[in-house]
N, C-alpha and C positions, 0 to 999 in steps of 0.2 A: 621306704619315705627318705625322699631327696632335702636333701639341706643344703645349704650356702654358708660357707666357714669364711671369714678372713684371714690371711695368710700373712705374715709380717715376717718380710725377708730381710737377709741380714744389713743390705746397704738403708733401712728402718722404711721400707715403701711398701706397698700391699696390693695383693693379687688376691685369686681368689681358689678354692679348693673346694670340689663337688664331692658330696659325702652321699652316699645311699646305703640304707641297712647299716647306718652308725659306721659305717667304713670309708674312706678317702680313697674313690677311686679312680678321679682325674685331679691333674693341679695344673696351676698356670703360674708355677713357684718361677721360673724363668723369666717370664713376664705373660701381660694381656695379649698384645697382638704387635705386630710390627709392619712399616709403612717404608715406602719408596717413592721419592718424591721428585717431579724436576719441576724447575720452574717454565717459564713459557718457551720459550726459544732452546728449551733444551741443551742449555749450556754448562748447568749444574745439577748433577745427581746426588742425592743423597740417601742412604739406607740408615733406616734409626730402626732397631730394634730391641724387644722387649720391653717394651712402654708400662712401667708399674705405676699407681698409682699413690699421690701423696695425704690422700685422704679420704678419709670410708664413712659412708653413711649408711647404719645396720637397720634394717625392721625386721618383723619374725617374719617376710616371705619375701623377703628384696633386699639385695645388699646395691648399694653405688658407689665405685669408687671414680674418684676425680686428679685430673691432672693436668700439665703442660710440658711440653719440650720447647726450649729456644733454638732454633736453626742459626746460627751465627754466619753462616753463607750466603742465606738467602734473608736473613734480617726478617724472618717473623715468628711466631710461637703458633703451635699447633695446642691447643686446647682439648679436652676428652674429658670425655664420661662415661662409664662402660656400666651398666644396670644387669644385673641378673635378676630375673623376678620369677618366682617359682608360679608356675602355673597349674599342675596337680602332682601328683603323688611321685609319677616319676620323670615330669617333663619340667627343665629351664627354660626360659628366654634371655637369651645375651643382646643387648643393644649397644651397640658402641658409637656414640655419638661425637662427630668431630670439627670443628673449626678456627680457619683463622684469619685474625682483620687486617694482616699487613702487607699483603700482596694482591693483587689483584687477578690471577689467577697460577695455582700449582694443580698441575698432574700428579696422582697417585694411582697406587696400589694396595691392598692391605692381604695382610695374612694372617692367619688366627687360628690356633692347634690345640688340638684335643690330644690332653697326652694324660697315660697312666700313669698313675703314683707308683705300682709295681711293675714289672714284666709282664707284659698279657701273655695270654695263654695262646690269642692266636690274632690277628686285623680281619676286618670285614668289609666289603662292599655289595652294593644292593644285587650282586650276580655272584659273590664270591667269597667264601665261608673261611676259605685260608688264603688270604690276598700277600704275596710275598713280596708288596715294594711297587711304585711307580705313579705312572700317571692310570688315575681308573675316567671312563668315558664308557658307560651302561645306559641301561636305558631309564634308571631313574639316579639322579644324584644323592647320595649318600654315602659314607664312610664310617666306621668306629676301630671297637675293639674289641673282646673277651678278655674280661678281667681276669687277676691271679682268685679272685673270688666268685668268678661263675657269673660275673655280671654284662650284660651287654651295653656298652656305650657307646652312645653317637651321636653323631652331629648334622644338622639339617639346616638348611639355606630358606631363608625368605625367597618369594616368586623375583626371577631375573625384572621383571618390567618395575619392581621396587628395590633390590639388591643391586639394580645393573648390572647384570651379565648375561653371557650368551654363550648358547652349546652347538654353533653354527662351527662346522668345520669344512663346508664344501660349497659349492653354486652350481647350478645347472649347465650342461655343456655349453659349448660354441656349436654354432648351426651346425658344421660340420662333423660334431664328435658323437660318441658314446658314451654316456653313463655322467654322472657326475665327476666334477674336478677340486681338485682340494682349494679350499681360497689360500692364497700367498699372503694372506697376515690374519691370523687367528687371534680372536680373543678367548681370554680364560681357559687356555690350556690345560693348567694347572688350575679347576677348579678344584679336584681332589685328586690329592696326592698320598699315596698310603707309605709309613717309612721303608726302608729295608733294613733299617737297624732294628731290632726288637727293643722295645723300652722308650722310643722316638714318637712322635705324636703325629694324627692324622693333620693335614694341614689341610687349609681352605683359601683360594687365593682369590680375590675379585678385581679387578682392574687392571689386570694385564695384558698386553697385546703384543706376538712375537711375531714378526716379520721376515718370513723368507725369502724376499726378494733380494737377489743380489749375495745371497748368504755364501759362507765360505762351503767350498764342497770337500768331500771326501768320499772315493769310489770303494764301495764296501762288497759289490761282486764282478766280477767281468769273464766272459765267457766270448772266446774271440774264435774265428772261425766259423765254417757255416754247422749248424747242427740239425740234422732230420730229425721229426720225431714224432706220433701223435699226441706225443702231451709233455711239456716240459713242468717237469716239480723239482724245486731248487730250495733245499733248507738251509737258513739263515739265523744266524745269528742278530737281531736286531734288537737295541734297544728302541725304549718309547722315545719317538722322534719323528721329523720328516724327512720322505725320501722320494725319491724319483726314479722312477721303471722305464729305459728303453730300451729300443732292439728294431730290428728291421725285418721282415717277416716276408716270407710266401706261403700260399696256404691253398688248399684244393676247397677250402669254406670260409665261412665266418668262424672270427677267433674271441675266445673271453679271456678276460684277464684276471683271479684273484687274489688276494692275499689272505693267509689264514695265520691264525695263532696256533701252535703244532702243541698241546698242554698235556702231558698224562696218555698223547696216543689220540684227543680230541681234538678235531680239528673247526676251529669257530670262524669262522669269518669274519677279518675284520677291515677288509678296503675293498674298493674297486666294487662297491654292493649292484651295480647295474651297467658294467662293462660288458655286456655280452652283445652278438652281432656286430663285433667290426672288422669292416669291410675286408675281405684278405682275395687277392689274385694269385693262381698258380703258376701265371708265366711273367709276373712284376713283380718286383719286390717295391715293399712299401713300407712303413715306418710308425713306429708306436712310441710315445713318449707322454708319460702324465706321472704326478705326484698325489702324496698321500700322507694322511696323518697316523701315524702310529700309536696307538696305548694299549695296554693290558699285557702288557710283553710278561712281565713279572720275573724273567728272564727266562723264556724259555724261548725255544726254537720258532721261527718266522716260516712258513711256508709258501713260498709263492706260485702259482701255477699259470701255464700258456696252453692253452685247449681248445679245440675246435669245437664252436657252441653247440652244433649238430651234427658228431662226429659220426662219418661213414666208415665202414668196413674195411675200403681202403684209403683214408684219409690222411693228409700227411701234413706236418708243417715244416718250412726249413725257416733256423733262425740263425743269426749272424749280430753281432758287436751288441751283446746282449748285457746292458748293466745296470749297477742298483746302487746307486748314490743319496748317501745322507747331506743333507742341506744342513747347517746351524742356522739360529735365527738369531734376528735382532730383538730381544725384550722391550720394553720401555711401556709406563704407568700410561692408561688412557680417563681415567675416571677424574673429574673437574673438582678441584676446591676451590671456590669463589669466595672471593674477598667476603667474609662476613655472613654467608650464607650456610648455615648448619647441615651436616651431610651427618644420613644413620645408615648405618647395617646391621641387619636384624639375623641372630643365627638362636636353633635351639639345640638342648644337650640333652639326650634322652637315656635314661636307664631301665634297665632289662631282666629279669632274674629268671622269665621265664628257658625252657628247653632250645635248646642252641642250633639251630637248622634255619634251612631257608626262609621256610611261610613266617616264621616269629620276627625273621630280621627286616622281609619285606614288609609283613604286615606292619609290625613298631613303625617302621619307617616312614609311611604313609599316615599311618592314625596320628602318630603323635604331630605329623606336619601339621596335620588339620585341626587338632586340637591347640596347637599354640597358633595357629592363626584365627583362633575366635569359633571352631565350629565344634566345641566339646558336647554337646548335647544332640549332637544327630549321629547316626547308625555307624558300623564301624565301615560299612560298605559307602554309605555316601560319604564318609571322611577319605575312604581312599580314592573314589572320584575323583572328590573336592582337589586332593592334596598332587595326585598324577597330573590335573588339568594346571596347575599352579605351576608346576617342574617343567612343563612346555609349553609357558609364559616367558617369553624373555624379550630383552634389545636387540634392534636389527643390526646394531653393528657398533664399531667402534665412534665412527662419524657420525650414529645416527641412535640417537637414545628413546625414537618412539618404538612402544611396544611391538612384537611378533608374535602371534602363537599357532601353533603348528599343530597336527594332528597328532604326531610319534616323532622319535627319533627315526623311524623309516621313513617318514616323510619329508623332514628337515631337508634343506632351509625353507621349504614350501609354506607357506600360510595361503590356506586353503578357505576360497570363500564361506563355502557351507558350512563347515567345520568350526572356524571363527566365529560364526552368529548363531550357532550352538553352543558353544562353550561359553562364550560371555554372556551373553543374554538367559545365563545360568545362574549366572553368580550377580552380587550386587555391589559391584566396581565400579562408580561413575568414570572416574578416569581411565579406564583400561576402555569400558565401553565406548565413549566419545571421541577416545582417539584411533580404534581400531575402526570403526565406524568413519571415519574422517580419512583415514588410510584409504577405505577399499571407496570414497565418494572422490578422493582425489582420480581414480582411473577410470573415472567414467567419459565415456566416449561424446564425440558430437551429437551421434545419434541418441544416446541418455542410457545405453546400455553398461552392465559394475563389470568390473573384472571377476574372474573364478582364480586365479593365484596371484600372489604378490610373493617375488622372491627375490632375496639381497642379491648382491654384485650382478645382478644380470635381470635383464628385461624380459615381460609377461605380456603379448598381446592377445593376449587368451580373453576375449569378450565374445560370449554368445547364446543364444537362444536358450539358457536352462532356469533355473529355477534363481540362481545369484542376484539379481534385479529386482525379484520378487521380497527376496529376504532381507534387501538393503531396506526396502519401500518399510517392510514389516520393523527393520529395525531401528529408521529412522521413529516408529511410533511408541517404542519401547525406551527410547533414551526421553521423549515429550512428556509420557505419561509416569514415567518410572522416576527421574531424575528432573524434570523441570528443562532438559535442552531442546529446544525451537530448532525447528530443522530450515536447514534454507530451501524453502521451498520450491526456488527457481530450478533447482538440482533434483527436487522430488517430482517435479512435474515434470522433467525432463526424462527421469528414469520411467516415471507411469506412461509417458508417450511412448518410449521403448516398448514398454511391456506391450502396449496395445495395438502397434506394429507388427510386434513380433506373434503376438499370439490370438489379437481379435479383432483384427481391422474393420471388420464393419459391426462388429459392437454388437454380435447379437448372442453374447455369454459361454459360445462354446468355444473351448480353447482347442489351436491347432499349434503343432510342436514339432521340431526335430528330436527333440531329447527327453528325456524323463526329469519330467520337474521333482526331484525327488531322490534317494538315495540312491535307487537302481541304478546306476550311470552305466548301465554293459547294454543298454538297447537304445539304438538311435535309429532314426527315420528317412531318409535320403532320399533313395532310387526313387519312390514314387509320391515324394512329396510330405506335408506333415502328415501327421497321424491326430486323429482325434478318439482314439481307441485306448488312451491309458485313466484310470479312474483319479491316479494321485495329481497328474496334470489338470485334470478338470476342478480337482478341490483347491490347490493351490491359485490356481486363475480366479475360483470364486472368493476367496478369502484374503489374495491381494486387493479386488477389488473392493471388497468391504472395507479392509485398513486405508487405503488411498481417502475413502469416502470421511473415515474419520478421521483425517489426515487435514480434511477442509478442500479437495478436489473435490470437482464435479464429475461425479458419478450418479449414474439416473438409476433410481431403483429398480427398473424392470431390467436393465443389464444386469444387476445384482439379482434380483431373483430367476431370471434364466440360469446364470451362472451355476446358480447352486441347485435347480432344479435340473441340469445337465450331470450336476456332481450325483445326486441322487438316485439320476437313473442309471446307476452302476449296479445297484444292487438287482439280482436278479432273483424274483419271487417262485420263480419255477426252481433252480439249484439253489435258493435258500441263502446265497452270500453275498459278498459285496465283489464284484468283480475286479480284478487286477487288470485285466486285458481284455479286451471284448473278443479278439481272435486270436483268445490263448483258457479259455475257462477250465483250464483244470489249474489255474494257477491262483494264489489267493496269498494276502499278504497283509503283514500288522500296520507296512510302510501305507498303505491306502487311506487309514484311518490319520496319518499325520494332520492334514488339512482340517478335521474337524478337530484335533486337539487343540488349533494354532487358534482356531474362532472361537474355542473355550476358553481358552486360556487369554487372548487378549483383548477380545472383544464379550465377555460372558455371552454367547451365543453357538446353539448348535446349528447345524445344517442338515443332519440326518437323524431318523427316529432310531426308538428303541428295537425294533425286529430288525432292520439291517444290521446294527452293531452287534446285538448280543447273538443270534443267527451266526453272522461272521467269527465271531471271535471263537462260536462255539466247534465250529468245523474247523480251525486253525490245527494243521497237525502237530503234535508235543512229543517233543524228545528229550529225557532226561529233564523236565522241569522247563523245557524251552520249546519255543517256538520260533521256526526258520522266518527271518523275515519274508524271505518268500519261499512259498513250498506248492509240492502239487497238491491237491485236494485231494488226492487218493493216498496219502501218507505216505508216497514213494517219493524218492530222488528224484532229478530231474536228467534226464539222458537226451543225447543228441537228437533224437524223436520228437521227445515232448519241450524240451527248450522255450521260454518264451525270453532266451537270450540271443545277441547275435550270435551269429554260425561259428565265428571265429573264438566263442568264449565256450569254455566248460572245466568244469572243475572237478573230482572226485567225489562220491559222494558225502555230504554231509559239512562241505568246506564253503566257504566262503557264498558268493550267492546259491551255490548249491545245497541249500541246508543250514548253511551257516546262523546261528542266532544273533542277534544284534540288539547289544543292552536297550540302547537309548529308545529306539522307533517300538520295540516289545513292551517296554512300562508305557509310553504314551498312547499304545496302544488299548492297552489294561485300564489306564487312568479315563480314556472316550469311553470304554466300558463301563465303569463304576458311575460316571456322571450320567449314564442310559440306564442304571437299575443291573447292571451285572453282577448278579451276586458273585461271582467265583473271583472277581478282580481281586480283592485282598488277597487271597490265597495267592494268584498268581503271580503278584507282584512279590510278593514274599518271596515267593520260591525261584523265581526269576533272577532276584537279587542275589538271594544268597549261591546260586549258581555261579554267578560269574566269580566270587573269590574261592570257592570249594570245589567245581568239579573238575579242575585241577589244585589239588590242595598246594602244592609248592610256588604256587604263581597266584596270589590273592592280590592282583592288580587290574585294573579297567583293561579289558579284551577289547580289540577291535573287532571281531565277533568269536565265538565259541563255537568251536566244529562240534557237528550231534551226531557223527557218526564215528566212535573211536575205536573200530575195527579196521579202518582204516590206518596207514603205517606216515609218519610224520602228520600225526592229527594237530598237532599244537604248532604255528609256523614261529620262527621265532621274533618274525617282523612284525605279530599284532599286539605284542605286549606293552601296558602302560598307556592307553590312547585318551585323546583330550574331551572328545565330543560328549562322552557320556556323561560328563559331568552336568549335562542336562536335566538328567533322571532327577535331579535335587530341585529343578523347578518341576519336572514332573509332578512331584511327592508335594511341592506346594499347593498345585493345583489340585490334587489328590483330597489334599485335608481341607483345603476352602471351600469345595461342592460335596465332599461325602462325611468328613468328619474326622 
């Protein structure tokens, strides 16, 4: 049982201790938080440490501390209130409220600390059970310690669009570059920091920006002369920080650059995720120079590698003037404290006495966050999906506090249209839904199309005939019916006109497209014009017509009826399943029922019948209680002869679109089945949800996909862990309960 105890310090002020099972596990005896403040012209900087209260208000399940601090040099007073509220037996909410009334604007950053009462056995982060100290940047932001009494204590953050933080450290490359480039000004570098000295606290810092423009440079490694090799591998002692690598090279082929952490002989990729295929010339010297932010070093060696992307037996690289330079940045606070406007920062502290292992630490870091945010009554897997989505939603940048929702750390900083649609439509957050919908609306072209990607610090001109504009129209309907937000009908009409011109200019109801209007974006149709052979395309177009009419646009009934019938026509009475593609009759996909789900969800209407749905679900391949997103009807994996994908796409058996299971689409298909009377739906839903967090026991997280052939090597790609759009399962289960009970 968790308890709160007011601690009166030697100076007569108050702080808080966290008690679990009658033992003090964490203490704020040094103070509740620290602030760095700067005035508007940055002429004065003030660091105020160890805020303590002068007044306390105690209740059974809460503790409130109140105080103020006068800043003589700025002639203003910071008033603060710290509220601790017990959520359940293991979880406490900590809320810090700040206000100043004497100056139009202050910039600030805030640091709070989770400090063990006694020297802990270990410090932990989401991916490290024995963290040796330093900056933490992992797939999920969480950190804490294992107490001397074998209690795991952790501190968690509210989402970035509310607490105003970002985890973005990079931008898309310039037109002539390969791979992402480091931002030169990075916010919240020290979001989580594990102490290097045992007994000190885990620090969480919000509102700090570090600029590396024109920073002081320190040369760490230089290799003069010409070095001829097929791979340069240099081991360097680098601490957490910002670095630049530069060199001149000649090579027999394209080259790659990678930075690894070398811990216990295990090489973990740290930087330059996509710096592959950098053009090389055998007879001409070319130059490479790029920067990166390095975290999670923990005092271990860093391995820098330069090698041929596609090595040949006699391939070589010649290198000269190889340099690694550290760049010291300048730190400034960037959060805004406007005159008279209260500010709130929210954290959660949890205690857990379960066995100390990865599964439990990761599990509790996610389920406790969801419980703290009000989802105590959901199942654990639903809580995990929700928590992962929240930790992938943050502000755009230091200068732009508009929310950004990314699919995963692997895809950051890009916000993808369809990912953000499914993620945000799943939850009830009016602010987030309106803001991100409007962000997408701002991408609308003169023709009416809506963009596919929004990426900070770099433009994107990707507007094309995929499902993005259709989903934006659906989103307008969701905002109107759920939140009462009236859309700009001129923009909606323009978007609908774009869709008509792109997919159905003759208004026959038959959808024509260069792309798959769904998740499976590994098929395109350009060589012979647009295709009409893909079932999900037809379904998406049918439901878009229905939603457009529901929004009040002029759509003829016969147009909708034709489109729906064309969708129904993809069911083969002879084969007794819904065809994914007319010309690839071995392919079957749960994704083909996505439009049917949307029609049921948004309009309470079905487009298909019981026979079509149940016969198809009964024929889905099943591996380890999961069905692949798209599979071969004969229960085999795709090869280059039977694949429905573009020729240059192929993955090993059971991975990605070659047999990988994608939770969101699979659950949506089973909910469609349940609405149509599929008796196995409840069982399939339960088994698939359990598989998400149990197939890989140490990884109880939302995955981009689950690989279904574990006999292959490297089954679990590191990049697929903690994924946002699976949170839509919460909405799918709402629909299930509405129609089935």
